[in-house]
C-alpha positions in Angstrom: -35.7 121.9 218.0 -38.1 124.3 216.3 -38.1 124.8 212.5 -35.5 127.2 211.2 -34.1 128.3 207.8 -30.4 127.7 207.3 -28.2 130.0 205.1 -24.5 129.6 204.3 -23.1 133.0 203.7 -20.3 133.4 201.3 -19.3 137.0 202.3 -19.8 139.5 205.1 -22.0 141.5 202.8 -24.2 138.5 202.0 -24.5 137.7 205.7 -25.7 141.2 206.6 -28.2 141.1 203.7 -29.6 137.8 204.9 -29.9 139.1 208.4 -31.8 142.2 207.2 -34.4 139.9 205.5 -34.8 137.5 208.5 -37.7 137.9 211.0 -35.6 136.8 213.9 -32.2 135.7 212.6 -29.0 134.6 214.4 -25.5 134.5 213.1 -23.9 131.0 213.5 -20.1 130.6 213.8 -19.4 127.2 215.1 -22.7 126.8 217.1 -21.1 125.3 220.2 -23.6 127.2 222.4 -26.4 128.2 220.0 -27.2 124.7 218.6 -27.5 123.0 222.1 -29.7 126.0 223.2 -31.9 125.4 220.2 -32.1 121.7 220.9 -33.3 122.5 224.3 -35.9 124.8 222.8 -34.6 127.7 224.7 -34.0 129.6 221.4 -36.0 129.5 218.2 -34.4 131.8 215.5 -36.3 132.1 212.3 -33.1 131.9 210.3 -29.5 130.8 211.0 -26.8 132.6 208.9 -23.6 130.5 209.0 -20.4 132.6 208.9 -17.9 129.7 209.1 -17.3 129.6 205.3 -16.6 133.2 204.7 -13.0 133.2 203.5 -12.3 136.9 204.3 -12.9 136.0 208.0 -10.5 133.1 208.1 -6.8 132.9 208.7 -3.9 134.2 210.9 -1.4 136.8 209.9 1.4 138.8 211.6 3.0 142.2 210.9 5.8 142.4 213.4 3.8 144.3 216.0 0.6 142.3 216.1 -1.1 139.0 215.2 -4.5 139.2 213.5 -6.9 136.3 213.8 -9.9 136.0 211.5 -13.2 135.6 213.3 -14.0 132.4 211.5 -10.7 130.8 212.5 -11.1 127.7 214.6 -9.7 127.2 218.1 -7.7 124.3 216.6 -6.0 126.6 214.1 -5.2 129.2 216.8 -3.7 126.4 219.0 -1.6 124.9 216.3 -0.5 128.1 214.5 3.3 128.4 214.4 3.1 132.1 214.5 0.8 132.3 217.5 2.9 129.7 219.4 6.0 131.7 218.7 4.7 135.2 219.3 1.9 134.8 221.8 2.3 131.4 223.4 -0.3 132.2 226.1 -3.0 132.5 223.4 -2.0 129.2 221.7 -2.1 127.5 225.1 -5.5 129.0 225.9 -7.0 127.8 222.5 -5.5 124.3 223.0 -7.4 123.9 226.3 -10.8 124.7 225.0 -13.3 121.9 225.2 -12.3 118.7 223.4 -11.0 118.0 219.8 -14.5 118.2 218.3 -15.2 121.6 219.9 -11.8 122.9 218.9 -12.3 122.0 215.3 -15.8 123.4 215.1 -15.7 126.4 217.4 -14.4 129.8 216.3 -12.8 132.7 218.0 -15.5 135.1 216.7 -18.3 132.9 217.8 -16.8 132.5 221.3 -16.3 136.2 222.0 -19.7 137.2 220.5 -21.4 134.8 222.8 -19.3 136.0 225.8 -20.0 133.1 228.1 -18.7 134.1 231.6 -16.7 130.8 231.7 -15.2 131.0 228.2 -11.5 131.3 227.9 -10.9 133.9 225.1 -12.3 137.0 226.9 -9.4 136.9 229.4 -6.8 136.6 226.6 -8.3 139.5 224.7 -8.5 141.8 227.7 -5.0 140.9 229.1 -3.4 141.3 225.7 -5.2 144.6 225.0 -6.7 143.2 221.8 -8.9 145.1 219.3 -12.1 143.5 218.0 -12.8 144.5 214.4 -16.4 144.2 213.1 -18.1 145.0 209.8 -18.8 148.5 211.2 -16.0 149.5 213.6 -13.1 148.6 215.9 -13.5 148.1 219.6 -11.0 147.7 222.4 -11.6 144.3 224.2 -12.6 146.0 227.4 -15.3 148.0 225.6 -16.4 144.9 223.7 -17.3 142.7 226.7 -20.1 144.4 228.6 -21.5 141.8 231.0 -22.5 138.1 231.3 -23.4 136.9 227.8 -23.5 140.5 226.7 -21.3 142.5 224.2 -21.3 145.9 222.5 -22.4 144.2 219.2 -25.5 145.5 217.5 -27.9 142.9 216.1 -26.6 143.1 212.5 -23.0 143.5 213.5 -20.4 140.8 212.7 -17.0 140.3 214.3 -14.6 140.0 211.4 -11.2 139.7 213.1 -9.3 140.2 216.4 -5.9 142.0 216.5 -3.5 141.0 219.3 -0.5 143.2 220.1 2.6 141.0 220.5 3.7 141.0 224.2 7.0 140.3 225.9 5.5 137.5 227.9 2.1 135.8 228.1 0.6 132.7 229.7 -2.8 131.3 230.7 -3.7 128.9 233.4 -7.2 127.7 234.3 -8.9 125.2 236.6 -11.4 123.5 234.2 -14.7 122.0 235.1 -14.0 118.3 234.8 -17.1 117.7 232.6 -17.2 120.7 230.3 -13.6 122.0 230.5 -15.1 125.5 230.9 -13.0 127.6 233.3 -14.1 127.7 236.9 -11.3 130.2 237.1 -8.9 131.1 234.4 -6.2 133.7 234.6 -4.3 135.3 231.6 -1.2 137.3 232.4 0.6 139.5 229.8 3.6 141.8 229.9 3.5 144.2 227.0 6.5 145.4 225.2 6.3 148.8 227.0 6.6 146.9 230.3 2.9 147.3 231.4 1.2 144.3 232.9 -2.4 143.1 232.6 -4.0 140.3 234.5 -7.5 139.2 233.4 -9.8 136.6 234.9 -12.5 134.5 233.4 -14.9 131.9 234.8 -15.1 133.5 238.2 -16.9 136.8 237.8 -20.6 137.4 237.9 -20.3 139.9 235.1 -17.8 137.9 233.1 -14.1 138.8 232.5 -12.4 141.3 234.8 -8.9 142.6 235.6 -7.0 142.4 238.9 -5.2 145.7 239.5 -3.5 144.6 242.6 -1.8 141.7 240.8 -0.9 144.0 237.9 0.8 146.5 240.2 2.7 143.7 242.0 3.9 142.1 238.8 5.0 145.5 237.3 7.5 145.7 240.1 8.4 142.0 240.4 7.6 139.6 237.6 7.5 136.5 239.7 4.8 134.1 240.9 5.8 135.1 244.5 4.6 138.6 243.7 1.0 137.4 243.5 1.1 134.6 245.9 -0.1 136.7 248.8 -2.8 138.6 246.9 -6.4 137.6 247.7 -9.4 138.9 245.8 -12.8 139.6 247.2 -15.4 136.9 246.7 -18.3 139.5 246.8 -18.8 139.7 243.0 -17.8 136.1 242.1 -19.9 133.3 240.9 -21.2 130.6 243.3 -22.8 127.5 242.0 -22.9 123.7 242.3 -19.4 123.5 241.0 -17.7 125.8 243.4 -18.5 128.6 245.9 -17.4 132.2 245.4 -14.8 131.8 248.1 -13.4 128.7 246.4 -13.2 130.6 243.1 -11.4 133.5 244.8 -8.7 131.1 246.0 -8.5 129.6 242.5 -7.8 133.0 241.0 -4.7 133.4 243.1 -3.5 129.8 242.4 -4.1 130.2 238.7 -2.4 133.6 238.6 0.7 132.0 240.2 0.7 129.2 237.7 0.3 131.6 234.8 3.2 133.8 235.8 5.4 130.8 236.3 4.5 129.4 232.9 5.3 132.8 231.3 8.8 132.6 232.6 
């Protein structure tokens, strides 16, 4: 690992000020991807600005129509939150399946979505639930926030501060995890909003990261049943293919995981 200067920010304002002074700074919010990358000498930021101890970015609240999760909230806290389990069970289940206990206690929702790993779980939950990502500068719809593999709409000095999730009628997540990393080889989040609209979002399978499956959404809008998606196949043309699974294999997994997710949602 190359030499770097570590800073523990106490507020969003302090974090942005530290970033402005850094030659080549990086925000740190759990470090489950950045730290291993630095250990492999694939990244060498001059400064690390740690966001995990900023109190204004922590915690989970609800207001009757939505659940707001602070960006510095750990996966463990999302998974074990009584409010999340009661109102958005699919999101709690998603968080409970991330990595292992060490990862869930250290990793944060803000760090995960800002990194936008194509095999990460949260992007599918945000897109399927129609979430809004709040930063220190603006608010973005989830589908506008995720722009491609490891890419987001964030500017260099922009910090994710919270994520707002509308409370759905139904929600569930199912994934086929890589046995070693528990990253999704294909993960499908299904959500039925209070107005009856349906969203189906897939992670782990697309070359450009998270994507929606309109055919499944249409089918489920007319018949909320795992049978409605059982016969729907997606094209493998734009799917990932690697040592863990071919594009064709992942295409099949998407259908299987969609069926499981709908069944789990009830």
